[in-house]
Each structure stands twice: as structure tokens, then as C-alpha cells.
N, C-alpha and C positions, 0 to 999 in steps of 0.2 A: 504493500500500500504506500502510495506517495506520501512522504512525511509532510508535504506542503498542505495536504488536505486536513483541515481541523477535525479533531476526533468526533465532534458532534455530527459532522456531515459525511463521514466515511461510510461506505457500503462494505461491511465486513462479511456479510453472507447474502448471497442472492435470495430474493424473495420468490419462492415457488407458490404462486397464487393458483389454487386449483378449485376454487369455489365460485359459484354464481348463485343468484337469488331468483327463485321462481316460486310464486304462490306462498310466500312467507317461509320458504325452506331454503337453507343454504345447502345446495347440492354440491357434491364432490365430483369433479370431472376427471375421468380416467382416460380420455382420448388425447388427441394431438394438442399440444400447447404451442403458443406463439412466443418465441424468444423476445425478451425486451432488453435491448442494449442501449447504452448511452454513447453519444459521440464524444463525450468528455473522457479523457484518458486518466486512469488512476496510477499510471506508471510513468517513469521518466521517458522511456521510448514510447511514442504514440501507439496506442491500441485502444479501441472502443472498450468500454467497461460493461461487463455483463451484470445487469441489474436483477434479472429473474425471468419469470414467465407467467403468462396468463392463459386461461382456457381458450382454445380456438373452437368454439361451438359450431354446431351444424344446423341445418334447416329445421330438424325436428325439435331442437331446443328453442329455436326462435318461435316456432308455432306453439310450443308449450307455454312460452311466456305470453304470447298473444291470448291463448285460451285462459290463462290465469287472470290477465287484465280484464278480459271480457266477462269472466265469471264474477270477478270482484265488482265490476260495474253493474252486471246483471240487468241490463236494459233500464238502468236508472233505479232499480229496486235494491241495489247492493247496500251493504252497511256504510261504505264510505260516501257515496253520493247522497245518501239520505241522512247522514250523521248531522247532529246539531253543530252549529258553527263553533261553539266553545269547545266541543269535543275534538273537532279537527284541529283547532288551535293547540289543544293539549298535546296531540300527537306530534305536531310540528315543533313545539317547544321542547318536547322530549328528545326529538331527533337532533336539534341544533345543540342542545347541551351535550349530548354524546359526541357530536361532531367536534366540538371545541376541545375535547380531550385528545384528539388525534392531530392537533396542529403541527407538532414537531415532525412527525413522520411524513405528513402530507407536504409540508414545506420542503423537506429534504428531497422528496421524490419529484416535486415540481422542478427543483434545480437540476437534478440528475437527468430527468426524462426529457425536458424541453429546453434546458439551458437558461432558464430565466434567473436573473440575479437574485441575491438573497432578499434585498429589501422589496423587490417586486413580487417575489414568491410569498413573502410574509403579508404584503399588502393584498395579494389576491385572496389568500385565506381569510384574513380579517374582514376584507370588503365583502366577501361572500357571507360570512356570519352576520355582518350588519345588514346585508340585503335580506336575509331570512327574517331577522327581527323586524325590519322595516316593513316587509311584506305582511307579516302578522298584524302589525299595527294598522296598515292600510286596509287589510281585510276586515278588521274590527270596525273601521270607519264605514266601509261599504255596508256592513250589516246594521250599524247604528242608523244610517240614513234610510235603510229599507224597513226599519221597525215601525211601520205606520201603514195606514190606509189612505188612499186618495179617492176623491169623488169628483166625477165629471159627467154631466148630462144624465144624472140619475143612475150612474154605474159606479160601484165601489171597486177598487183594484188594490191588490197587495202585490207589489212588484219587487222581485229579487233577481239576483244573478244566479244562474244555474250552470252546472257542468255541461260539457259537450260530449264526453264519452271517453274513448280510449285514445291516448296520446303516444305516438312514437317519437321519442326524444333522442336527437343526435347532436352531440356537441362538438366543438372545434378543439384542435390540439394547442392553439396558442393561449387560450384561457380555458384549460380543460376542467377546472373547478368552477370558476366564477361564471363564465358565459353558459356553461352547461346547466348550472343550478339556476341561472336567470330564466331558463326555460322550464326546468323540472319543478322548481319550488312553487311558482304561481299556478302551474298546471295542477299539482296535487292540492294546493290550498283551496282551489275552487271546486274540488270534489271529483276531478277526473282520475282515472287510473292510468298507469304509464308503463311502457317498456322503454328502458334506457340502455343505449349502447354507447360506451365511451369511444372517444376518437382513437385513431391508430397510434398516435403519440400522446403521452400523458394518460396512459391507461392503468398503469400499476398503482398510481396514487389514489385511484377510486377504491381499491380493494380494502384499505383499512376502514372504510365507511360502510361496508356491507352489513356488518352486525347492527350498526345504528339504524339502517333502513329496516332490517328484519325486526328489530325489537320495538320500533316506534310506530309502525303502521300495520293495519290489518293485512292478512294474507292476500296477495295478488294486487295490492294497491301500487306497489313499486316492484318492478321486475328488472333485474340488472343482468345483462348478457354481454359476453365478450366474444369478439371475432371480427370477421371481415364483413363490411357493409353489404357487398353483393350476395353473400351467403345468408346473412341474417335479415337485413332490412328489406331486400327485394321480395322474398316470399311473404313477409308480413304485409307489405303493401298490396301484393297481388290478390290477397284474400278479399280486399275491399272492406275489411272490418275495422280499419283504423279511421277514427273520426278527425284527428288532428295530426299533421306532420309538423313537428317543431324541430327546426334544423338551423344551425349556424355553420356556414361553410361556403361551398361553391355553388353557383347557380346551375352549372351543368349537372352536378350531382342531384340537386333539388329537382330539376326538371325531369331527370331520368326516373326518380322515385315517383314523382307526381304522375307521370305517364303510365306507370305500372298499376295505378289504382283504377279499378274498372268503373268507378263512379266518382270521378274527380270533382264533379260539381258539388258533391257532398263533403268534400275534404276541406277542412279549415286549415289555412296555412299560416304558420308563424315562422318567418324566415329572416335570418340575418346573413346577408351574402357579401360578395366582394365589393370593393370600391376602388376608385382611383382619385382619392382626395387631393385637390391642388392647393398650393399656397400661391397667393397673388401679392407680390411686393410692389407697392406703388412708390412713385418718386419721393413722396413726402413721408415715407415710413421712417420710424426709428430703426436704423439698420442694426444696431447692437441687439435690440430686442428681437427684431425679425430673425436674425441669425440664431440667437439662443433658442427661440421657439421652433424654428425650422430644424435645428439639430435634434431637439427633443421629439418633434413630430415625425421626423424621418428615420431616426435611429433608435428610439426606445424599443427594447426587445428586438434590435436589429431590423426594425421596420416590419416585423412579422405581426402586424395588427391591421384589421380592416380599416381602422381609423387613422392609420399612419398617413403622413404626407408622402404621396407617391410621385408627385411631379411639382416642380417649383417654377412659377412664372415670375420673371423679374423685369421691371421696366428698363429699357435700354439706357436711360439717363443715369441709373445707379447700378447698372449691371456689374461693372468692373469692381467697384468698391465692395458691393455685396459679396461677389464671388471670392474676392481676396480674403475677406474675413471668414466667409463660410468654409472655404477650403482649409484654412488654418484650423478652424474649429473642428472639422471632421477629423483631421489628422492628429489632433491633440486628445481625442477621446481615449479612454483607458480600455484595454483589452485584457481579459483574464477569465478565470473560472467563476461560476456564479457566487460562491461563498466569498470571493474577493470583493463582491458588490461592484464589479466593473460595469461600465456602460455597455460595452460590446462583449458578448459571450459566445461560446461555441454554438453553431447551428444544429438543431435537433435532427434535421433531415439529412441523411448521408449524401444525397445527390444534389442538395441545394447549392453548394459552392459551384458545381459544374454548371447548373442552370444559370446562375448569376453571371458566370463567365461567358456563357453563350449570349446573354443579353448585351454584355459589354462588347464582345467581338462583333456582333451584328451592328451595334451603334458605331463602332470604330470604322467598320467597312463602309458605312454610309455617311461618313464625314464628321462624326463627333470626336471629341478628344477627352481624355481623362485629365482633369484639371488639378486634382490634389496629388501630392507626391506619393502617398501610400496606396492610392486607389488601385484595386485589383490584386494587391499582394496576397498570396495564398499562405495559409497555415494548414495544419493537418485537417482540420474540420471547419475552416473558416476562410472567407475571402474579405479583404478589407473594403469598406465602403468606397465606391468609385463615384465621383461627381462628374457627370457626363454633360458636355456642352459643345456645340449647339445640338439640341435634340430636335428631330423633325418627325413628321407624322408617319413616315415610311419605316420608322425603326420599331422594333418589337418592344423596346422599353417604354416607348410612348403609349403603345396600345395595351400591353399586358399589365395586369396587376402583379408587380414583381414579388411582393411579399418577402422582401429580403434586402440586404444592404447594397443597393445601387440607387443613385439619386439623379434622375434626369432633370435638366434645367433648360427652360425655353425663355428667350427674351421677347419683349413685345414693345411696340410704340403706341398702338391703339388698343384701348381696354376691351374693345369688341373682339379682339383676337382670342384671349382666354375665355371670354364669355361664350363665343361661338363654339369653341372647342368643348366647353362644358355642356352646352346644349346638344351637341352631336354625340357626346359620350354615352355609352351604355349604362353609366352609373350616375348616381345622384345622392350621395350620402351627406358629405360635409365639404366645407371650404374654409381655409384660413385666409383672412384678409388683413393686410398690414398697411396702415396709413394713419395720418393725423388730420388731414384736411376734411372737415365735416361736409363742406359743399361737394366734394368729390365722393366721399363715402356714402352719403345718404342715398343717392340714386342707385349706386352699386349694390348696397344692402337690399334695396327693394327688388332688384333684379335677381340677385343671388338667392334670396329667400324663395324664389319660384323655381330655381334650378336644383337646389339641394334642400335638405331638411334641417341643417344646422349651419349657421354662419358664425365662425369664431373670429371675433374682432381682436386683432393683435395677440392672438394666442393659437397654439397648435390644436389640431383636431383631436377629439377625445370622446369617450363614451360618457364618463361620469360628470357630475354626481348622478347616482343611479335614480334619483327622483325625477330627473329630466327625461323627456322623450328620447328614445333611441330608435331611429328608423331610417328609411331612405327611399328615394324615388327609383323608378325604372328597375334595373337588375340588382339593386343594392339591398332591398329589403321588402318584406311583406308583413304587415301588422306592425305594432309598436311595442317595444320593450322598455319598461321602466318599472319602478315599484308600483306606480299607480296604473299604468297602461297595461302591463302584462296580465294582471288579474282580469282585466276586461277582455284581453285577447284570447284568454283560455276559458271564456264563459259566454253566456248569452242571457239577455234579459228575458225573464219568464214571469208570468203572474197569474194570480187567481182573480177572476172578476165575477161580480154578481150584481143583479139589479137591486135597487133600493126599495125593498118592501119588508113588511114586518116579519114574515117567515124567514127570509134570508138573513136579516139582521139578527134574529134569534139564533140561527145556526152559527153565524160568525162569532157571536158573543160566547156561545157554548164551546166553540173550537178554541177560542182564546183562553177561556176559563179552565178547560180541562187539559190544555197543553199537550194534546195527543198528536197534533200535527207538528212536524219539525220544520215545515215550510212556513206555515202561518204562525207568526209570532211577532209580538211587539215588545219583547224583552230587550232591554238595553244592556249590551255587554260593556262592562267597565274596563 
């Protein structure tokens, strides 16, 4: 073991995870397992580190998980969808308390599996815990607001939000805990049942939480399966029995799954997909601030975020000064292992450095240059961020979401140039706008707000705080995720209505008095 690795973060023994969760039972898998390796070396001579293994389940286990979720939902009659609000909250609070006891091992595995630095790994765990508690509080508010009857045109109505059914939940590798749980937690909270398959990378870190899921929720409410998406997700979708596809990932993968559902018009979609978020640096921008924010936006977690800045537009008048400062800032970033808390860390995908090199080579062949001195330098499992300029529309790095450390730069003289590019783009998540002249900024903001869903003024693109809407236009998203919005994305307004007459009023009063209905209730949850 490399002595440079702090004892708390060493992998002394590989983790052989051989369990999966179906119908409230932790089942032991005796079939083929998928090897989990880290691109981070634990020896002086570079060699990927063996972390352990997880089950590589087959189609029959996927369909067993689906059956368990269907039975737990039981056409809306199941224990979970009909459970009182405070009882579902008790289950979720029990889960998050158990989850908190696993912080150290989950943080360590986030670092080893996907190369996220220590502070970011800790933030991901803590942010996820906070997200769960905030979701619980927002769910209480939804119930409080629904604890009443309305009357219009002689009709009483008791309106609540109800579950949709069975959810297939597929999370991403770059935020394997936080973004996955941003789907799973609100789906469960609203009374849906779920089949959850972790991403290809960041899969081992889910295994310490299996017992918490098992012990906190009724059988079949949460089913956790491991394996390849084509083997597991495809047959589940083909049955047509999934009511919601919740996926954060790539639009091609989403479209392929949607097309396999025989009744896609019945399928609710909650999707967080790719983006090509631009930065626009205006002549009157604070350049030091713009450089700092563009560094954070393009290189946090090596640019492996859908919210990363993936192309930078700089006005011709300040291009040279901006690029000089920006290139120096890129080359001054620290590179190291995650526990060193370095800005730049090893890439989790073994083939990603080669892909980034292909983008660089394509751009160079078509007239771009690498502006920073370290740009494109290779390490064993890393390629140094390359600042490419001038980038043109015929280059792959202009068109593709690179999801890694390469930064294309485009100069402009007319603001309509980046605006037209954004309008023609397949994506519409966010933009970062840098400037100080309000007379220029005001009309720009008005236009940009109709091209993307978040305009970041003098700051990098980001998802949080989680109480704010997270969504996108075109191929970037479907539905909205936030503490507030996600609960609504995974539910539907449903109500009981009755005409105002003595007989019906007597029935309503008796229903409220006897408290036999879990739906009809005016109790206020504190």
C-alpha cells in the first residue's frame, strides 16, 4: 500500500458485495460478478486499484424486482401508497438516520470509485442528507396545505397529491449518491414504489446502504439491483408496467429506454440529461472574477458535470487579456489524489483521456491551437486540461458535450453570435453571463431566460441550492428537480368531490370523525 495514502482512506481489503435487495430481502448472488476497479493507483508504479465486486444480475432478477415493486404498489391498494403521511415520514427519517452512520465508508468509496476530491465527496454526502431532511419538511408543507376542503359552485373537493405507481430509477456516475437520491427520495416520499439500478461507476458505494433500505421501508417499496442497463432496464421497460422513468444521464440512453415501453404515452418522464452550458464574457466584465468563475465552472470535478461550463464565448475586445489570465489559471491548478483535496483528480473512466485527446486532435487538425503550456499533457489516468482557440462549428469539441477536461473558446464581436448558437443548440440548461453594464445586461437576460432555464449572472453554472428549480429546455431535461418541484414531478393531483347536500355533508363529517380514510383528513402535521 502506498504510504502516501492516509490510513483512513486506504483500501486494505477489496469489498466483495454479493447482495441485492428485492421485496425486502437481501438476497445473496452466486452468479457472475462485475469487477470494480479504480483508476487511482495505490502503488508507486501505476496500476489500477482493485476495489471489489458487485453482482452482475440477469433479466430474471430484474423482472423479480419489477414484480416486487408492482406487488408493493398493488394497483394503489398497497401498504405504502395508502400509508398515512406521518407514517411514510417515519420510514424516511429512519432511513436517513441509518444512512448518516455510513458517511465515512461512502465518502471513501466516492473518492476511490469516481475520483472526486475529499471535500467534494464529503459535500455530496452531507448535501444528500440535507436534501432528504428538506424533502421531508416540504412534504409536510404539501400535506398541511391539503388538510382542508374547498367549495366551488356547490361542489366540495378534498385535493391531495397522489403517487403515480412504479418508478424505474437510474442515476449518473458523476453524482452517484446525490443526483440518484434526488430522484429516488421524492419518488418514495410521494408513495411510489421503485426499482433502483446504480450507475456503472460509483456502484460499490451504494452497497453499505442496502441494510438501511431493507430495515426502513416495507417489502418491495425499494428494490436495488446491480448490473448492466441493457440486461436489466430494457426488459423492465418492455413489460410496459413501469409508470415513471427517472433517469439522469444521456438523452440517447433515455430515448432508447422510452422507445422500448409499449405505451409510452402513459410513461411519466423525469429526466436530467446532457448540456453544453456556455459562458459569455462581455467587454465590461470583471475579468478576474470571470476567470475565477470560469475555472470553477469548467474544471470542478474535471468538468464531469452536466452543469459544467463546456464552451466559453469571449468578446474580441478583451479576448487576449482574458485568455492570458485564464491560461495561467488553468495551468496553476493542483493535480493529485482525491484525499489530497486537489482541484484536478484522476478520471474514473479508463478510456476518457483517449477520448479527450481525440477531441483535441480533431480541433488541432481544423485550425485550433492549445493555448496553455500544460494543455494535453498525459498522466497514467489523466490528461491535463487543454484550452483550445479558435474553436469553430466544424470541430467535435464545439458540438459534443465533452464531459471532461478540455475547454473550447470562441471569440465574438456581435452578441447575436453566441445567442444564435444557443438557439441552434440541442441543449438549453444554463448560461453564465459576465458583465457590469446594466443597459447591456438587461436585454440579454431577457433573451437568455427564453433560451435556457437558469441565467447565472457573474457566476458559474451550478445545480444548487437544491431548493431552486433544476431543469432544462430541449434535450437537457424533462420535468423539474428541486426539493419543492421533485415531489410534484413524482405525483399527480387527485381529489374526492361531492355535491353540497345534507346527506353528503353527513358522510364527510363521519369520515373525518372516524378517521378511517387515510386520504380524507384535515389533521395538521406539526
